[in-house]
N, C-alpha and C positions, 0 to 999 in steps of 0.2 A: 279316503283317509278320514279318520275320526279326529277329534280335537287333540287327543294325545299325540298322534302321529304328526299332525300339522304343527303343533307347538314344538315338538322335537326337531322337525325340519327347519322351522324358523330359527331356533337357537343354533342349529348346525350351520346354517347359512351365515348368520351374524358372526358367529365365533370364527369360522374358517376364514371368512373375508377379513376380519380384524387381524387375524394372526398372519396374514400375508405381509403386513406392514410392521408388526411389532419386532420380529427378529431382525429385519433390515435396519430399523431405527436403532436397535441396540448395537449392532455392529458398526453402523455409520458414526454413532457418537464416540465409540472407542477409537475408530480410525481417524476421525477428525482430531481428537485429542492427541493421538500418536503423531500425526503430521504436524500439529501445532508445536508439540514439544521438540520434534526433530528440527523444526525451523528455528526455535529458540536456541538450540544447541549448536547448529551448524551455520545458521544465517544464510542458507541457500534459498534463493528465490523460488526454486521449484517446489519446495515443501510449503512455502507460504501460499502459492497458487493452489496447490492440492488441498491445503487446509480449507481455504475459502470455498473451493468447489465442493468438497465433501460436506462441508457445513451447510451449503445450500440444499444439497440432496437430503440432508438430515432434516432440515426445517420443513421441506415439502412432505416428507414421509411421516415425520412426527405429527404434523397437523392432521393428516388423514387418519393416523393411528388414534389420536385423541378423539376425533369425532366418532369413529366406529367403536372405540372402547366405551364411550358413554352409552351408546345404544346397547352394547353387550351387558353392561351392568344394569341398565334399565330392564333387561329381560327378566331379572329375578322378580321384579314387580309386575311386569306385563304378563308373563306366562307361567311363572313359577312362584307365585305369592305364597302358596301353602308351604313350600320348602323354605322360602325366606322367612316366613313367620315362625316356623318351628326352629330353624337353625340360625336365625338372625343374630343372636347373641354371640355365636361362634364366628360367623362370617363378617359381622359388623366391623370389628377392629381391623381386620385385614383389608377390607375394601376402603375404610376410612384412611388408613395409612397410605395405601396405594394411591388414593385420590390426591392426598396432600403431596406425595412425592411427584406424581405426574403433573399436577396442575400448578403447584406452588414452587417446588424445588426445581424440577426439570425445566418447566416453561420459563420460570423467572431467570434462571441462570443461562438458559439458551438465548433469551432476549438480551441479557447483559453481554453475552459473548458476541452476538451478531452486531449489536449497536455500539460495542465498546472498542472497536478498532480506532486507534489514535486518540482515544479518550481515557482509557484506563492504563495504568502502568503495565508493562509487558507481562511480568510474571503474574500479576493479579488477573490480567485478562486471560492468560493461559489457564489459570486455576478455574475459571468459570466453566470452560468446556470439560475440564476434568471432573468437576462436580456433576455436570450433566451425565457424563459417562458412568460415574459411580451411581448416580440416581437411577438410571435405567436398570442397572443390575439389581439395586435394592427393590425397585418396583417389580421387576420380574420375579424376584425371590418371594416377595409377599404374596403375589397372585398364585405362584406355584404352591405356596404353603396352603392357601385356601383350597386349591384343586386337590392337593394331596390329602386333605381331610376327607374329601369324597372318595378317594381311593382307599384310605386307611384311617378311619375316624379315631382320633385320639383327643385327649385333654378336654373332655366334656362329661357332663352328667345330666340326667333328666330332673328338672324341677318338679317335685310331686304336686305342688299347688297349681302349676300352669301346664305341666306336661311338656314344656319347652326345653330344648337343650341349652345348657349354660356352660360357658367356657370356664374351665377350672385352672388352666395354666397356659398363659400366652407363650412362655418359653418352650413348653412341651409341644405346643402347636407349631412353633417355628422350627423345631428340631425333629419333626416327624421323619422317620427313616425314609419315607417315600420322597419327601422334598429334598433331603440331603442327596439322594441318588438322582433325582430328576433334574436338579438345577444344573449341574455341569453338562448333562446330556442335552438339555434345552439350549444352553449357551453355546455348545458346540454347533448345534443346528443353526443358531442365529449367526454365528461366524460364517458358516457356509452360505447362508442366504445373502448377507451383505457383501461377502467376498465375491459371490457370483455376479452381483450387479456391478461392482467396481471393475471386475475383470472384463465383463462384456463391454462396458463403456470404454475402458482403456484400450481394448483391442480395436474397437471401431475407430478410435481417434488417435491412434499411435502415429499415423502418417502426418496428421495435422500438427501435432506438438509432441516432441520426444518425452515430455513429462508424463504423458498418458501411458507411456510404456512402463514407467515406474508404477503408475496406478494399477495397470493390468497385472503386473507381477505381485504387487502387494495383495491385490484381490485374490490371485491364484494361491499364494501362500496362506492367506487367511482361510480360504476354502479347504485347502489340504490339511492344515493343522486342525481346523474346526472339525473336519471329517474324522481325523484320528481321535480327537477328544470325544466325539459322539460315539464312535465305535467302542472305545475303552469304557466310557461311562455307561453305555448301553448294556454292556455285558454285566456290570454290577446291578444296573436297574432291573435287568431280567431276573436276577436271583432274588432281589427284594420283592419284585412283582409276584414271583412264584410263591414266596413265603406268605404274603398278605392276600393275594388273589390267585390261588392255584387254578381256578377255572379259566382265567385269562391266558395262562401259558398253555393249558390243554387246548383251548380254542384256537390258539395261534398255529397249532399243528393238526387240528381236527382229530385229536387223539381221544378216542372214546374209551379205550381200555387201558387201565393202569399198566405201565410198561417200565422195565428196567433197560438201561442203555437205549433209550428211545431215540429213533432217528429223526432227522429234520429234513423235510422235503423242500428242495430248492425249487422244484417245478412239479406240477401234477396235472393230470388230465383224467377226468372222471368225477363222479359224485363224491362229495366229501361227507360220507356217511360212516356207518359202522364198519363197512368193508373199505379197505384201502383203495384208492383210485387205481384204475386198471393200468395206468402208466405214471410213474413218478421217478424223479431223480433224487435219491436220498443220500444223506451223509450220516453214516452210522454213529449213534451215540451223541450227536451234536445237540439235540433237544435236551437231553439229560445234562449236558455240560452247561448249556445256556441257563437252565433252571436250577441246577444244584451245584455246579462247579466240578462235577465228576462225570466222565463219559459213561460210567456204569451206574449212575444215580437213578433213583426211581421217580418217575413223574406220574402224578395221579391223573386218571382218565376222566372224561366227561361223565360217564355213567356213574362211577363211584362218587364223584363230587355231587352230582344231582341227587343221588340217594341221601348223601350226608346232609345236604342243604334242606331237603324236604323234612328230614328228621329234626333239624335244628330250627328252621324258620317256618315250617308248615307247608301245606300243599302248594303246588305251583311249579312253573318251569323256571329254572335258574340257568338255562343254557342261552348264551348270547347268539347272535347271528353268525354262525360258523363261517360261511363263505366270505363275509365281510372281514372278519378277524383274520382268516387265513390269508387272503390276498393282500389286504392292506399292510400286513406285517412284511410280506415279501416285496411289495412295491416300495415300501419305505426303505428297506435295505438296498434294493436294486437301484433306486434313484440316487441314494446317497453314495453308493459305490461308483456309479457312473459319473456323478459330479466330481468326485475325487480324481477319477481317471482323466476327465477333461482338464482339471487344474494341473495335474501332473504333466500332461502332454504339453500344455502351454509353457510351463516352466522349463521343460526339456527343450522345447523348440526355440526358446529365446535365451537359452544359456550360452554365453560367449564361448565356453569350452566344449560345446557339443561335438565339434569335429574330433576331439580327442577321445570321445566316448564311443562305445560300440554303436554303429549306425542303426537308425530305425529302418523298418521295412520301407520300400520305395513309396508305397501309397500313404505313409504316415510322415514322410520327411518334411520338415518345415521349409518355409521359403516359397519361391515362385512355383515349385513343383507340387505344393500342397493342393489337393483337389478342392474345387469350389464348395462342394457339399460338406467337406470337413471343416472348412473355415466358417461356413454358415452354422454348422452344428456347434462350434465353440461359442458362438454368440448366443446360444440357448442356455448358457451357464446359469442365469438367474432362475430359470424354470425348474431345473433339477432339484436344487435345495428346497425350493418352495413346495414342490411335489412331495419330497421326502418328509418335510415338516407336516404337511397336510395329512398325508397317509398315516404318519405317526400318531397324530392327535385323534384321527378317526379310529384307529385301532385302540388307543388308550381309553376312549370314551365308550365306544360301542361294545368292546369286549368286557366292559364292566356290567352291562345290562343283565338283569332288569333293575339293577340297583342305581339309585341316584347317589346315595351315600352308602357305601358297601356294608351290607349286613344290618342296616338300621332303617333305611328308607328306600322304598321303591320309586321308580320314575312316575308311575301312575298316581302315587300319593302326593306328589309335589306340584301338580298342575293347579293353576289358579281356578278356584271354584266359580261357576257361572260363565266361564269363557265359552264362546260359540265359535264354530268353524268359520263363519263369515268374518268375525273380528280378526281371527288369526290370518285368514287369507288376505284381508285388506291390508293389515299391517305388514305382512310378508311381501305383498306386491309393492307397497310403498318403500320398504327397505331395499328391495331389489332394484327398483328404479333409481333411488338416491345413490346406492352403492355403485350402480353402473356408471352414473355420471361422475362420481368421485374417482372411479378407476380410470375413466377417460381423461379427466383433469390431471390426475397424478402422472399418467403416462406421458401426456403432452408436455407437462412441465419438466419431467425428467429428460425427455428428448430435447427440449429447448435448451435446458442447462448444459447438456452434454455436447451440444453443437456450438456453444459459445467458446471463444478463445480463453485459455487459462490466464494469460497475462492481462492485467487490468488495463482499462482504457486510459488515455492520457489524463483525463480529468481526475481519475482516481490516483494517479501518480503524483499529482501536484501536492506540494506541502500545504497543509491547512493554514488559512490566514490567522495571524496571532490575534488573540482576544484582547481588545483594548483595556487598559487598566483604568479604573475609575477611582 
C-alpha cells in the first residue's frame, strides 16, 4: 500500500470508530431529556431512576466520542493538509462552530445537569439536559453540512490571487440540498443505534428491576420509529444523490449501461461487471424508483457517466470500487431491516394484549417457550444499527471516489505533501492501540452501569444537610 492508500485507511479507521459512539450519544441525550421531563410531569420514581441511568450512559459515551472526534478533526492536518489548506476557508466555520457546540455548550450543560441534582431549581435543571439534546442535534447538522460540501460543493468561489476556495454564503452552505436530505436520515440511524443499546440492557435486566422493562420497550420503540424515519428519508436522499452524483447510484447497482425501468438486485452471485451476474434476485424498476421516483425512469449507466466525466474533467478513471458500493448498500439496508424486525418482535412479545392478537408461530412465541438462541439474538440489537450506520457511511464515502470534493478535488490531490508510509503506519498503529483500549474501557463501564440497581442507595436518598446561614 502506498501513502495514499494508507492515509485513506487511517482516516477510515478513525472515522468509523468515532461514528460508533456519535449516534448513540445523540439518542441517549434525547432519551435522558425525555425521561427527565416525564419525571417532572408524573413524579414517578421509575422515570427519575431511568433518567439518571441513561444520563450515566450518556456521559461515558460522550467522553469517548469527544476524544475520538478530536483525532478525526486532527486528520485534516495530519494526512490531508493539502485539502485543508485549499478549502480551509469553507470548512473552518463549520468545524469552529461544531467545536464550540461540542466542548462549550454540550459539555458545560451536561456537567451542570449531572452535578445540578438538588442544587438547581427543578425546571432549570431539566432545561440543562434539554439544551444538551438540542446541542447534539445542532452539532450533528453542522458536521453533516461540512460533509455535504464534499458530496455537492456549493457556496464557494476560487480566489484568483491565492487559488484557494473562499466561502461566499454560510446560509447556502447550511441549506445544501444534500444536508437537508441527509440530516433526518442520519438522525433516524442515531435513534436506531441508541435504541438498540437501551433495548439490550433493558431485556438483560428486566428480571432484576421492572423499570428496565420500560427501558427495553422505549429502546425498541425508538429503534422502530428511527428505522421508519431512516427508510423514508433514505428514499428522498437517494433521489438527491442521483441528481448530484449519478455515478454513485449506478455503482450501487453495478449498472454499466443506461437503462429505463432499471431493476434492483436484492442479492447477486457472480462478477459485477458489464455482464449481469449469473444469478440474481431482482425487483423490476426499483432502482429507477429509488433514483428518479418513477418505476419507468431512466438511470444513467457507469459507461456513459465515465465518458461524460472524461470529457468534462479530463482523462482518468471516475469509477468507484463497484463491489464495495454494491454490497455495502445492501448490507446497510439488510442490517437496518433486521434491526427493525428485532425491535418489532420485542414489542409484540411484551405487549399485554398479545393473546388477543393472531398467535405467532411456535418457534417465535414469547415467554418460557422462546428458544435460547432467539433470546440471545435479541441481545445483539446494538450491533445491527451500528453495522447499518457503518455500511451506510462506507457506501457514501467510497462511492464518491475518486473525488474528495465531488467535481473539484480528487483524493490524491488532498494528501499532505512529504508524508511517508512509515509515519502513517506509526500513527495508525498508535490510534488502533488507543482506540482498542477505549473500546474496552467503554464496554466495561457500560456493563458495570447496567448491572447496578436503578434505585439510589440509602445515602443518596437522605435529605441534604441545610447550609448554615451566616
